[in-house]
C-alpha positions as CSV (number, residue, x, y, z in Angstrom):
1,M,-51.1,-0.6,129.9
2,M,-54.6,-1.7,128.9
3,D,-56.2,-1.5,125.4
4,L,-60.0,-1.1,125.2
5,G,-61.9,-1.1,121.9
6,M,-65.5,0.0,121.1
7,P,-66.6,-0.9,117.5
8,L,-69.8,1.1,117.2
9,G,-70.8,1.8,113.6
10,E,-69.1,3.4,110.6
11,N,-67.0,6.4,109.7
12,G,-64.8,7.7,112.6
13,Y,-61.9,7.1,114.9
14,E,-60.8,8.6,118.2
15,E,-58.0,7.9,120.6
16,Y,-58.0,8.6,124.3
17,Y,-54.8,8.5,126.3
18,S,-53.7,8.6,129.9
19,P,-50.4,7.3,131.5
20,N,-52.0,3.9,132.3
21,I,-54.8,3.5,129.7
22,H,-54.9,3.7,126.0
23,W,-58.4,3.7,124.7
24,Y,-58.9,3.4,120.9
25,N,-62.5,4.1,119.8
26,G,-62.6,2.7,116.3
27,I,-66.0,3.0,114.6
28,R,-66.8,0.4,112.0
29,A,-69.6,-1.9,110.7
30,S,-69.6,-5.6,109.7
31,G,-72.0,-8.1,108.2
32,H,-70.6,-10.9,110.4
33,V,-71.2,-12.0,113.9
34,S,-69.5,-14.3,116.4
35,R,-71.4,-15.8,119.3
36,V,-70.6,-18.3,122.0
37,G,-71.4,-21.8,120.8
38,N,-71.3,-20.9,117.1
39,P,-68.5,-20.7,114.5
40,I,-66.9,-17.4,114.1
41,A,-67.8,-14.8,111.4
42,L,-71.3,-16.1,110.5
43,F,-73.3,-13.9,108.1
44,Y,-75.5,-11.6,110.1
45,G,-78.4,-9.3,109.0
46,F,-82.1,-9.0,108.3
47,K,-84.3,-11.8,107.1
48,T,-86.7,-10.8,104.3
49,D,-90.2,-11.8,103.3
50,G,-90.7,-10.9,99.6
51,L,-91.7,-7.5,98.3
52,Y,-94.3,-4.8,99.0
53,R,-96.4,-5.4,95.9
54,T,-99.6,-3.5,96.7
55,T,-100.6,-0.2,98.3
56,D,-102.4,-2.1,101.0
57,E,-99.2,-3.9,102.0
58,V,-97.3,-0.6,102.1
59,A,-100.0,0.9,104.3
60,A,-99.9,-2.1,106.7
61,A,-96.1,-2.0,107.1
62,L,-94.7,-2.2,110.6
63,P,-93.1,0.9,112.3
64,G,-89.5,1.2,111.5
65,E,-89.9,-0.1,108.0
66,T,-89.4,2.2,105.0
67,A,-92.1,0.7,102.9
68,F,-92.8,1.5,99.3
69,L,-94.0,-0.3,96.2
70,G,-91.4,-2.7,94.9
71,G,-89.4,-2.5,98.1
72,I,-88.1,-5.4,100.2
73,R,-90.1,-6.5,103.2
74,R,-88.0,-7.2,106.3
75,K,-89.2,-9.8,108.9
76,D,-90.1,-9.0,112.4
77,V,-87.9,-11.7,113.8
78,N,-88.3,-11.0,117.6
79,G,-92.1,-10.4,117.2
80,D,-92.2,-6.9,118.9
81,K,-94.2,-5.4,115.9
82,V,-91.3,-3.0,115.1
83,I,-88.6,-3.4,112.5
84,N,-85.2,-2.4,113.9
85,K,-81.7,-3.7,114.5
86,L,-83.0,-6.2,117.1
87,D,-84.5,-8.1,114.2
88,Q,-81.1,-8.9,112.8
89,T,-80.1,-12.5,113.2
90,I,-77.8,-15.2,111.7
91,I,-78.6,-15.5,108.0
92,G,-75.9,-17.8,106.7
93,S,-72.6,-19.6,107.2
94,P,-69.5,-19.5,105.0
95,Y,-68.5,-22.9,106.2
96,P,-69.4,-26.0,104.1
97,D,-71.0,-29.1,105.6
98,Y,-68.9,-31.3,103.3
99,I,-65.8,-30.8,101.2
100,F,-64.6,-33.5,98.8
101,G,-62.1,-34.4,96.1
102,I,-62.1,-37.2,93.5
103,T,-59.0,-38.2,91.6
104,N,-58.3,-41.1,89.3
105,M,-56.2,-42.4,86.5
106,F,-57.0,-44.7,83.6
107,T,-54.5,-46.4,81.4
108,Y,-54.8,-48.1,78.0
109,K,-51.7,-49.4,76.4
110,S,-49.3,-46.4,76.2
111,F,-52.0,-43.8,77.0
112,D,-53.0,-42.6,80.4
113,F,-55.8,-40.2,81.5
114,R,-56.0,-38.4,84.9
115,F,-58.4,-36.0,86.5
116,L,-59.1,-34.2,89.7
117,I,-62.6,-33.1,90.8
118,T,-63.2,-31.0,94.0
119,G,-66.3,-29.7,95.6
120,S,-68.0,-28.1,98.5
121,I,-71.5,-28.6,99.8
122,G,-73.6,-26.4,102.2
123,N,-71.6,-23.2,102.4
124,D,-73.1,-19.8,101.8
125,I,-71.5,-16.8,100.0
126,Y,-72.2,-13.0,100.2
127,N,-72.9,-11.6,96.7
128,A,-71.8,-8.0,97.0
129,N,-72.6,-7.5,93.3
130,R,-76.3,-7.5,94.2
131,N,-75.7,-4.3,96.2
132,T,-73.7,-2.5,93.5
133,I,-74.9,-3.6,90.0
134,A,-78.5,-4.4,90.9
135,V,-79.4,-0.7,91.3
136,M,-80.3,1.8,88.6
137,R,-77.7,4.6,88.7
138,T,-76.8,7.0,85.9
139,S,-73.1,6.2,86.3
140,S,-73.0,2.4,86.5
141,N,-74.2,-0.8,84.9
142,V,-77.0,-3.0,86.1
143,L,-77.4,-6.8,85.8
144,A,-79.5,-7.7,82.8
145,D,-81.5,-10.2,84.8
146,V,-82.4,-7.5,87.3
147,Y,-83.3,-5.0,84.6
148,H,-85.7,-7.4,82.9
149,N,-87.2,-8.9,86.1
150,S,-87.4,-6.1,88.6
151,W,-90.6,-4.8,90.1
152,S,-92.6,-2.2,88.2
153,P,-96.3,-1.3,88.1
154,E,-96.6,-3.6,85.1
155,R,-94.6,-6.4,86.8
156,T,-96.1,-6.7,90.3
157,N,-95.0,-10.4,90.6
158,A,-91.4,-9.6,89.7
159,K,-88.5,-11.6,91.0
160,Y,-86.4,-8.6,92.1
161,P,-87.3,-5.3,93.9
162,T,-87.5,-2.0,92.1
163,P,-83.9,-1.3,91.1
164,D,-83.2,1.9,93.0
165,S,-81.0,2.6,96.0
166,R,-83.9,2.6,98.5
167,A,-84.7,-1.0,97.8
168,M,-81.0,-2.1,98.3
169,R,-80.5,-0.1,101.6
170,D,-79.4,-3.1,103.7
171,I,-75.7,-4.0,103.2
172,S,-76.4,-7.3,105.1
173,A,-79.7,-9.1,104.4
174,D,-80.6,-12.6,103.4
175,Y,-81.3,-11.6,99.7
176,L,-77.5,-11.1,99.4
177,I,-76.7,-14.6,100.7
178,E,-76.5,-17.3,98.1
179,D,-75.7,-21.0,98.0
180,G,-71.9,-21.5,97.5
181,S,-72.0,-25.2,96.9
182,Y,-70.0,-26.3,93.8
183,V,-68.4,-29.2,91.9
184,R,-65.4,-28.3,89.9
185,L,-63.1,-30.1,87.5
186,K,-59.7,-28.9,88.7
187,S,-57.2,-30.9,86.6
188,L,-57.4,-32.9,83.4
189,E,-54.5,-34.4,81.6
190,L,-53.7,-36.9,78.9
191,G,-50.3,-38.7,78.7
192,Y,-48.6,-40.9,76.2
193,K,-45.5,-43.0,77.0
194,I,-42.9,-43.8,74.3
195,P,-40.4,-46.7,74.9
196,L,-36.8,-45.4,74.6
197,K,-34.7,-48.4,75.5
198,P,-32.1,-47.9,72.7
199,N,-31.2,-44.6,74.3
200,G,-30.7,-46.0,77.7
201,L,-34.1,-44.8,79.0
202,N,-37.1,-47.0,79.8
203,K,-39.7,-44.6,78.5
204,Q,-40.6,-41.0,77.9
205,R,-44.0,-39.5,78.7
206,Y,-45.6,-36.7,76.7
207,L,-48.3,-34.8,78.5
208,F,-51.2,-32.7,77.4
209,Q,-52.8,-30.8,80.2
210,L,-56.0,-28.8,79.8
211,P,-55.9,-25.4,81.7
212,I,-58.9,-25.1,83.9
């Protein structure tokens, strides 16, 4: 028996059967890519180049681009003067360049103080919130920063595109990729040791730990 799979897009599933071959045709989409010589599951999608801010820029848009005022401009990565799926490329990596941890303990008389700090540097994250609550809909909320800093005829130099579903049409593009580097205090505790020799014990330690 042999299994063959063909991931093609989204929404659908078919199964083909013969006595010697099972063929499952699952149709699905992903914002990740795996290529020979690279780590698995890198972020994959369109690179962008700001917004369409003027009618002249909209008129000069390349074929394949749905251009409108306040919309996101996608890059022609392969240089063929057409915007299509061939312009998709690696746009980020979830893997950090460095991970680290720092732990230490200080003592003073009967007191001791301990902490643990962890961190990650160089990894990217996919912010799916930007595709759901950065769009104006009658049935959902919108990020306050997007509401106050999105493109409009009065804000042509805005930080964000116009907040409608046309502007956020790409589920995988570099404007959804953010720096995931962090430094975090994971543990913090303060202890106090009380001598208890009359009770047969050397000492007893009381601990205060801050939940983080």
